[in-house]
N, C-alpha and C positions, 0 to 999 in steps of 0.2 A: 441604436438601441439606448434607452435610458439607463442610467446607473442602477436604478431599482430593478429593471427588467434584466440587466446583466447579472446582478446578484442572484435573482430568482432562477435564472438559467443555470448558473454555476452550481446552485444548491439543489437543482432537480436531481432526483435519485432514481436511477434505474437499477435493477437487481444486478446487472453485470459490473457497473463500476462502483457499486456501493462500498463505502468504507466506514469505519468507525472512528470517532474522534477520541475515543477512550483508549489511548495508547496503541494505536493501530500501526501497521506496517504496510507500505505499498512498495511492490517490486515490479520492475520493468521485465516482463516475461522474456523479451529478446536477450536480456542480460544472462539468462541461464545458459543459452547456447553459446554466447560470446565468451563466457568464462568457463564453459565445460562443467556447469553445476547441474547435476540431475534434479528433476522436479521432486522426486521422492526424497531426496537429501534436504530440500527446502522444506517440505512438509515435516520431516523429522525435526529439523532445527527449530521450527516454530511450534512444534508439538500439536499439529493439526492434521485431521483427516482429509480436509479440503479447504480451500480458500473461503474467506468470508465473502468475497466477491471476485469475479474474474471476467476478463473479456479477451480478445485476441492479443492485446498489448500489455495488460496489467493484471497483477494478482494483488489482492489485499487480504490481510490477516488481522485478527484481533477480535474482540479487545483483549489486551494483555492486562494483568492485574498489578497496575501500578508502574511507576518509573524504574523500579529495580528489575522487574520482570522484562520490561521493554529493553533495558540495557543489556540483559543477558541474551535476549533474542538477537539483538544487534551484533553482539560479539560472536554468536554462532554463525550468523550470516556472513560476516566478514571472514570468519575462519574457513568458510566454504569457498571463499575467493570472490565474493561479491564486494563491490566498492560502495561505501556509504555515499549517498547523495547522487552518484552517477547511475547506480544500479537499483537503489532502494532508499527510502527515507521513512522516518517515523512521523506519524500524525497524531498529535495529542492537543486537546484544547478543551476549555470549558465551554459549554453550550446549553441552551435550553432544550428541554425534552421535545418541544415542538419542531425541532430543527434536525435534519439529517444531512449527511455529506456524501458527495460522489466525487470521484476523480476521473479524468480523462487524459489520455495520451496525446501529447502535441509533439509532432516530429520536429526536430531541430537539426542543424547541420552535424552535431556530435552524435545523434542517436540513429 
């Protein structure tokens, strides 16, 4: 696959894995059961009724309103027992309006 095709593939957006680059958060769904964190507690921590995007492996939330809000949400998730980077990460970037982002779960030995 040519690099251009790989980039197009990675940026392909499906409603399930859709994420926002405007101060978004991506959580590994399986981490909730691993850490004993209730789904409803995550929704409360990120002040959402439902994820921005979801599939069997990942939950995405956002957009948050700036870096300070994202930092507060990160503190709340770690207070629940989730581990930054192992269980969730922040996604924030500048991007043109004609571009959308998606995330996909890739199993590794540690997950």
